[in-house]
C-alpha positions in Angstrom: 43.0 30.6 28.5 39.8 31.2 30.3 38.4 31.3 27.0 39.6 27.5 26.5 38.3 26.4 29.9 35.0 27.9 29.4 34.7 25.5 26.3 36.4 22.6 27.4 33.9 22.9 30.8 30.9 23.6 28.2 32.1 20.5 26.5 32.2 18.5 29.2 28.3 19.2 30.4 27.4 18.8 26.9 29.0 15.1 26.3 26.6 13.6 28.6 23.5 15.0 26.7 25.4 13.7 23.1 25.7 10.3 24.8 22.3 10.1 25.9 21.1 10.9 22.2 23.1 8.4 21.0 21.7 5.9 23.4 18.3 7.0 22.5 18.8 6.5 18.8 19.5 2.9 19.3 17.1 -0.1 19.3 15.7 -1.4 23.0 13.7 -3.8 23.9 9.8 -3.5 23.3 10.5 -1.4 19.8 8.3 -2.2 17.0 9.8 -1.3 13.8 8.1 -0.7 10.6 10.0 -0.3 7.6 9.0 0.3 4.1 10.7 0.9 0.6 11.5 -0.8 -2.7 12.0 -4.7 -2.7 13.4 -6.5 -5.7 13.0 -10.3 -6.1 15.5 -11.4 -8.5 15.3 -15.3 -9.2 18.4 -17.4 -9.8 16.0 -20.5 -11.3 17.5 -23.9 -11.6 14.9 -25.8 -13.6 14.7 -29.4 -14.4 13.8 -30.9 -18.0 10.0 -30.1 -19.2 8.7 -33.6 -18.5 5.1 -35.5 -19.8 4.5 -39.0 -18.6 7.7 -40.8 -18.2 9.8 -38.4 -21.1 12.0 -35.6 -20.5 11.8 -33.2 -23.7 14.7 -31.3 -22.1 14.6 -27.3 -22.1 13.9 -25.5 -19.0 11.6 -22.5 -17.2 12.7 -19.3 -17.1 11.9 -16.3 -14.5 12.3 -12.7 -14.6 12.9 -10.6 -11.5 10.3 -7.9 -10.1 10.2 -5.0 -7.9 7.5 -4.1 -5.7 6.8 -2.3 -2.2 8.0 -4.0 0.2 7.0 -3.7 4.1 8.7 -5.2 7.5 7.3 -5.3 10.9 9.5 -6.2 13.6 9.4 -6.2 17.7 12.3 -6.2 19.8 12.5 -9.0 21.9 15.6 -7.6 23.9 18.2 -4.8 22.7 19.6 -7.5 20.4 16.9 -9.8 19.5 14.2 -9.0 17.4 11.5 -11.2 15.5 10.2 -9.9 12.2 7.8 -10.3 9.3 8.7 -9.8 5.7 5.6 -8.7 3.8 5.0 -6.9 0.2 2.7 -6.2 -2.7 2.1 -8.8 -5.0 5.2 -9.7 -7.3 4.5 -10.7 -10.8 6.7 -12.6 -13.1 7.1 -13.6 -16.6 7.5 -17.2 -17.1 9.1 -18.8 -20.0 10.3 -21.7 -21.9 13.9 -21.8 -23.1 16.4 -24.4 -24.6 13.9 -26.9 -26.0 15.9 -29.0 -28.3 15.7 -29.3 -32.2 11.9 -30.2 -33.1 10.4 -28.1 -29.9 12.3 -25.0 -30.4 9.1 -23.6 -31.5 8.1 -23.8 -27.9 10.7 -21.6 -26.8 9.3 -18.2 -25.6 7.3 -16.2 -23.2 4.8 -19.2 -21.8 2.9 -17.0 -19.5 2.6 -14.7 -15.9 2.4 -15.4 -12.8 2.0 -13.7 -9.2 3.0 -14.5 -5.7 3.6 -13.6 -2.0 6.6 -14.2 0.1 5.7 -13.9 3.6 9.0 -14.6 5.9 9.2 -15.0 9.1 12.9 -14.3 10.9 14.7 -14.2 14.2 17.1 -11.4 14.0 20.5 -10.8 15.9 21.8 -7.2 16.4 25.7 -7.7 17.6 26.6 -4.0 18.2 25.6 -2.5 21.7 22.6 0.0 21.9 24.6 3.3 22.1 25.3 2.9 18.2 23.2 4.9 15.6 24.3 2.3 13.4 22.7 -1.3 13.6 23.7 -3.9 11.4 22.0 -7.5 11.7 21.9 -11.0 10.6 18.7 -12.9 10.7 17.2 -16.7 9.6 13.8 -17.7 9.2 11.3 -19.7 7.3 9.4 -18.5 3.9 6.0 -19.5 2.5 5.7 -18.5 -1.1 1.9 -18.5 -2.2 1.4 -18.5 -6.0 -1.9 -17.5 -7.8 -3.1 -15.4 -10.5 -0.9 -18.1 -13.0 -2.2 -17.3 -17.0 -1.3 -18.4 -20.2 0.0 -15.6 -22.7 -1.7 -14.9 -25.9 1.6 -16.0 -27.8 1.9 -19.6 -25.9 -1.9 -20.2 -26.3 -1.1 -19.9 -30.3 1.4 -22.8 -29.7 -1.0 -24.9 -28.1 -0.6 -24.2 -24.1 -3.5 -24.4 -22.0 -3.8 -23.8 -18.3 -0.6 -22.9 -15.7 -0.1 -23.6 -12.2 2.2 -23.5 -9.7 2.8 -25.4 -6.1 3.6 -23.5 -3.4 6.5 -23.6 -1.4 7.7 -23.8 2.1 11.2 -22.9 2.8 14.3 -21.5 4.9 15.4 -17.7 4.6 18.8 -16.0 5.7 19.3 -12.4 5.5 22.0 -9.6 6.4 21.1 -5.8 6.6 21.5 -2.7 8.6 19.5 -0.2 10.0 21.3 3.9 10.7 19.2 6.0 12.6 18.5 9.7 11.3 16.6 10.7 14.5 15.6 8.8 17.5 12.5 7.4 15.5 13.4 7.2 11.8 16.1 5.2 10.2 17.2 4.2 6.7 17.6 0.6 6.1 19.2 -2.1 3.6 18.8 -5.9 3.3 19.6 -8.5 1.4 18.2 -12.0 1.9 18.3 -15.6 0.2 15.1 -17.6 0.0 14.8 -21.1 -0.6 11.9 -21.3 -2.8 11.3 -24.8 -4.5 7.7 -25.3 -7.1 6.7 -27.9 -9.4 4.9 -25.6 -12.6 2.2 -27.5 -14.7 0.9 -26.7 -18.0 -0.9 -28.7 -21.0 0.1 -28.9 -24.4 -2.3 -29.7 -27.2 -0.9 -33.0 -29.0 1.3 -33.4 -26.1 -0.5 -33.7 -23.0 0.2 -32.4 -19.3 3.3 -31.2 -18.7 5.4 -30.6 -15.7 8.4 -28.8 -14.8 10.8 -28.8 -11.2 11.8 -25.6 -10.3 14.4 -24.0 -7.9 13.9 -20.4 -7.6 15.7 -19.4 -4.9 16.2 -15.9 -5.6 18.0 -13.0 -4.0 15.8 -10.4 -2.3 17.0 -6.9 -1.8 15.7 -3.8 -0.1 16.2 -0.5 0.4 13.7 1.9 2.2 13.4 3.6 5.9 11.9 2.7 8.9 10.3 4.1 12.0 10.5 2.9 15.5 7.6 3.2 18.2 
C-alpha cells in the first residue's frame, strides 16, 4: 500500500512538469517557424485550344510535375494566428502539345521547358489550444508565379517552333497542414495547397505564325519536411 501511495504521489508531483512540457511544445505568439522539405507541384492544367490570329487550331498545352526543396517562414501573431511565406528552389516543367487534330498531329509532343517560382503569402489559423503537441492548421492567401528560362526543345525546333514565353500570374491559394512537435523546438510538418495559376503561353511556328494558348495550371502542391521554432 505504501508503495502504491509513493508511486501515486510521485505521479502527481510529475504531472505539472509534464503539462508544462506539453505547453512549452506548442506554438506561441512571437514564435518564428522555419520549415524545409520536399515540395511537389502537380499541375492540373486546363488548356484552351492553340490559337493563331482568329483561328483555333485545336490541341492543348500540357505540363508535368516537379519536386524541389520547399521552404516556409511563419511568424505567430498570436497563439493561434500566423502569417507565412512559401518559397522554393525553382521548379522546372516540361511543356508539351497534345490533342492536335489530323493534319496538325505532327505538332504533338514535347515543346520545351520552363521554370517558375511561386512565392505565396498566407494567413494561418491553428484551431487547437497551445497545450497540444499536434497542431493542425488551415490557411489562405495570395500567390505570384514568375515564369522564366523558357526554352524550345530541339525536337520542337525541328518542327518549326521558335521562341517560348509565359505570362506571370497572380492568384489565390488555400492550404491545410499540420505540425507535430518532436521536441520543444523541432517538429515534423505536412501540408497540401491548391494554387490558382493562370497564364498565356506564346510561341512561333514557321509557316503558321505566332501561336498562343491560355492555360489554367491550378496545381496541387504537397510538402513534407521538418521545422524549427525560434
